N, C-alpha and C positions, 0 to 999 in steps of 0.2 A: 266297154271296151274297144280301141280302135282295131278293126279287122286286119291282121296280117297281109291282106291284099292289097289295104289302104295304102301302104308305105311303098308295095313292090310298084304299083300306077305309077309313084308320083316321080318313081325311079323311070320310069318307062315313056312317060311324060317329059321327061327332063331329057333324052338322051347326049346334049354336049353336054352338060355338068356333072352327068354320070358318068360320062366317058374320061371329065378330066378327072374325075375322084380317082378312079380306076387306074389310071394312068401316073398320077400322082404316088399311089399306096404300092401301085408295079414298081415303080421307079424307085421306091424309098428301100421296097426291099434288095429289089436286085442292087443297089448301092452297098446297104449293109454286108450281104452275101459276096459280093465281091471283095469288097474292103477287108471283109473279118476273113475271108479264104487267102487273099494274097500274103497278109498278115501272118499266118499260120504256115503261107509255105515260106515263107523268106525267113522266119524266123526259125526253121526245122534244118533250111538250108546253112545259116548261119551255125546253128548247131552244129551239124554236120561236117563242114568247113572247121571252127573252132576242134571238134574230136581229130579229125585228118590232119591238123597241125600242132596237137598235145605231142608235148614228152613225154615218152613211154617210163620215164624217170618221174618219179614221185615227187620227192625229197633227195638233200644232198647234205652230208655232213661234211663240214668247212670247217677250219680254224678263225677265231674270231677277228684274228690280225693277215687272214686269207694265208698265210704260212703253211710251212710243212709242220709234219706233229708226228707223233710215236706211234704206229699202230695199237701199242701195248694201253693206250687211252679209247681204242673202240673193241677193245676184244669182249665187253661185256656186250655190244647188240650185233656181234657179226649173226650169231647162230637163233634165229628168231623164224619159225613158222609162218610169221604174217606178214614177211615182207625176204628179199630177197636184198642182201648186201653187197655190195662189190667195192673193195678199197682200191684208188687209182691214181696214180701221180699223172697231171699234165704239165705239159711243158710246149711252148713255145718255139718250134725251130725251123733251122736250115735245111734243108735236102737238094744235096748236089750229084748230080751224075753227069760227067765228064763237061759241058760247057752250058748245062740246065742248069736251075734253081728252081726251088719251089720254097714258099712261108708254108709249115704246114703246123697243124697242131699235133701232138705226139702224146700218146696217152699211153700210158703200162700197163699192166693187170695183169693178174693171174691166167694162165692159159685158158681161153671157151669162156672165162669168166664174162669179158665185154658183150656178151652175144645173149647173154641171161638179162641184159636190162636195155639193150641196142637192138634192132631186127639188122643184123649184120650176116651178109650171103657171102661163102666163098667162093668165088668164080674159079679159082687154081690154085693150087699150092696148099698151104695147110696157116694156120695161127704160128706168133713167134711163140716157142717155148723152153728157147735157151740165150746163152748171152751172146748178144750181138747178132740175132736175128730181128728182121721187122717185117710185118706184113703192111702195104703199101693200096689206098683207094686206088681203085681202078682207074680216075679221072689222075690221080698225081703219076702212077705208073704209066698211062699212056704221053703225058707232058715230059717225065721226063728220057722216056724211051727204054724204059727198063724193063728184063722181067725177072721170073723165075729164076736164080742162081746167079742173078748179077749184084753188083756191091755196087753201094750209096754211100753219100758220106755226110752225117747230120751235124750239124752245130747248135750251140744255144746259147743264149746268153752268159757271160761271163767264163765261157770254156777258151782257153786260148787258140786251142786248135779243134779239125773235125776229127768225127769218130766217125769211124767205118762198120758198113752194117749189111747184110747178106740179106738178100729178099729172097724171104719165103714163101709169099702168099700174097696173092690181090684179092681185095674184097669189093662187094660193092654194097650200099644202103638205099634204103627207098629214098626219091627226092624231096618227101616230107620230112625226112630222117637228115637230109642235106640242111633244111636252114635252122634244125636246132643245132645245141651243142656237139658237135659227134666231130672222132677223129677222122684225120685223114692217115695217120702212121699208128699203125698199134705193133707194141714191142713189148718187153717183160716190165714187169714192174720194179725193179734191179736198173735194167735199163733206163727208165725213163727217169728215176730220181737220180741216177748218176748223172743224166743231162741237166739236170737240174739240181745237182749239187748238193740233193740232199740224203746220201745213202741208207738206205734200211727204213726210210719214212712215205708217208703218201699224205697227197695235201687236198684228198675228198674221196669219199665215202657216198655211191650213187647208194639208191633203197627205192624197190621194186616190189610196190602189194603185190600180194598174190591176193586174187579170188577178190572181193567187190573194193571195187576203188572208188567210193562214192565222198563226198568231202567230209563228212563227220565220221568217216573211219580211218583218212586221213588225219586229220585233226587231233583222234586218239592216237594213232602209231606215231606220232611228230610229237605229242606230249610225253610218251611213254618213252621215246627214244632218248631225248633232251634231258629226263631225269636219271639215266645210267650213265651219262655223259658230264666229264669232267667240267669245270666253269670255262675253260681256253676252248671249246669246240662248241659250236652250234648247229641247228639244225633248220635249213633255210630251203625254200621251195625253188624247185628245179625251173631252170629258166628254161622256156619253150618259144616259138616261133607265135604260136597261138597267142602270147602275153600282149604281141604288138597288136593282135586284129581287137582287142578287150575296146578303147575305146571308139573306134572305131563300130565295135559292135552293140556297145552301151547308145552312141547315137541315131542308130541307126534303128534302135529299139524306140528311142522317143519320138523318134519321126511316126513310125507306124502305130504309137500310140496314139497320136494327137491325130494322123487318119483317120484312125477308127473315129475316135471319139467325136472328130468334126462331121463327118457323114454320118453318124448316129444322129446328132444335132439338127443338122442340114434336113436331114429325112422326116425328123420330125415338123419340124419349121414346114416344111412343105406339105404333109399331111395333114397339119395341124389348120395353115393359112386356107386348102382347098374346104377342111369341113366348118372353118368359119363362113368363108363366103357361100356354101350350099346353105349354111341355115339363115343366112340373113336374107337371101333373096327370095324366103320363103317367110315372111315376117307377114305380111298381107294374110300367108294361109293359114299360119297359125293361128293369128289374133280370128279369122274368123272362127275354126275349132275351139276356142277358146269363149267364143261369143255362143254357140252353140252345145256348150258343156261340159266342154272335155278337159279333164283334170291337167296337173303337174302333171302328176305320175304315168300320165297315158300320153302325153308328150313326148317325158322323157324313153318312156320306153321304145314310143315310136320311133324316136331319133337313134338310138342305142343298138335296136335291130337294123338299123338301114348301117348304120359305121360297122356292125358287125358280117355281114351281106358282104360290103361294099370293099371291108378289111381281108376277109376269104379270097373272094375273087380276084384284090388284087394281088393277091401273095400268090396264087396258083399262075398269075398271068407274069407274076415277076421272078417265078423262080429259076427258069432256064435262060430270062436274060442274064439273069444272076451267076449261072453257072459260065455261063460263057462272058461277060466280062471279067471274071476272076481267073479266068486260063488268059485272059488280054492282061490284065495288070501285072498277076503273075509272071506270064512272059517280059513285061516292061521290068520289072523288077528285076530279075534275070540278068535284061540286058545291060542294064544302068549298075549293077555290082558284080557284073561279071561273072555272072554266075552258070553261061552258057552250054558249058557241057554237062551242067546234073539234069539227075533226073529230073521230071516234072514230078510234082507232089499229089498225090490223086484226092480228089477230092474229100473234103473231111468233113464229118457227121453233124460236128459243132456248129458250123456256117451252115448248113442248110436246117439244121432245129432251130436255131435263130432267128434267118430268114423264116420261115413259116411260124415263130412265134411272133414274132416283132409286127405283121401286117395289121393282124384284129388286135392286137393290145394299142397300139401305135393309136388308130381308127379308134377305137374305145376311148382312150384318155385324151385325143383330139378334141372329140365329140363333146364332153364335159362341159366345157366352158361356155360352147356354144348356147347347148341346152338348158345350162342355170341361166343364158342371159334370154332366153327366148321363154321360159316359166315366168 
């Protein structure tokens, strides 16, 4: 059996080649850790962004022809412990106050129902509860220069004149809600239906799941609701600003996957090339060992022990550069994607575990072919 000290002396007497081998393994480990950590961090931030922009409304009930429909058609799905259902009437309107005007989305619903599915904060006053009352978004009220108790005029397509309404409240919604399909004028359901020339009807029902909002549960509730509706109505997914980011998110995901795969492939080739050169440079020495009686198994064992030692040492040397490189790449990805204000993602255990396992594993695999040729 070849003494363990033999391959140790071999490494010690060839310091340049040993250092190059250690550097190649350390660089490979650092690259894999850095790319994997930045990939995980970017995905987590994309998921946070998607959750932030996601609509609080899970689904809607609308008519197949997108027109108004009777509330009798939805009576069977209104009361359910699995979700909140809020019938509304949407209508695009023009709000006029003196010489100022604003194009708005007016939504009518029962008192306080809209806040059950949308994050609405009443700044002053109250919600509209009676005929002729409206509650304005703070931005609209500021633009029209109106406040509580003032009168505004509202008109809609097909109405020959403007209807006078009294401002009884001013509300605000979060910035993330403003990019979704949120109202700028809230009024009673009857008032909105009259603006849309469809008294006693609604044109949508907002549904928000209670408790778990997973995809499989949403699909189950959607199928259950659809089964109780007439054929003239259908359940659709609620439009959200996060839907606009899905194509970009998919492209970024593909790019991250390609970067991770390329980093692993490049690292494997670097370590393999280093192992190949290390064994090739010692062909004469290995031939002498064969002459004096060394067996194939003994030579393989020596090369494998050497590769394992270099792999472990290179892994230890590559961990800290990998952590530093991951922070650098993560910052670069945030700058490229515009995530500057998002919090940094903590070092993920998965990237560390993969980096620690990658070094010894790739050196053992890389030395297999050179060892086979040497024997």
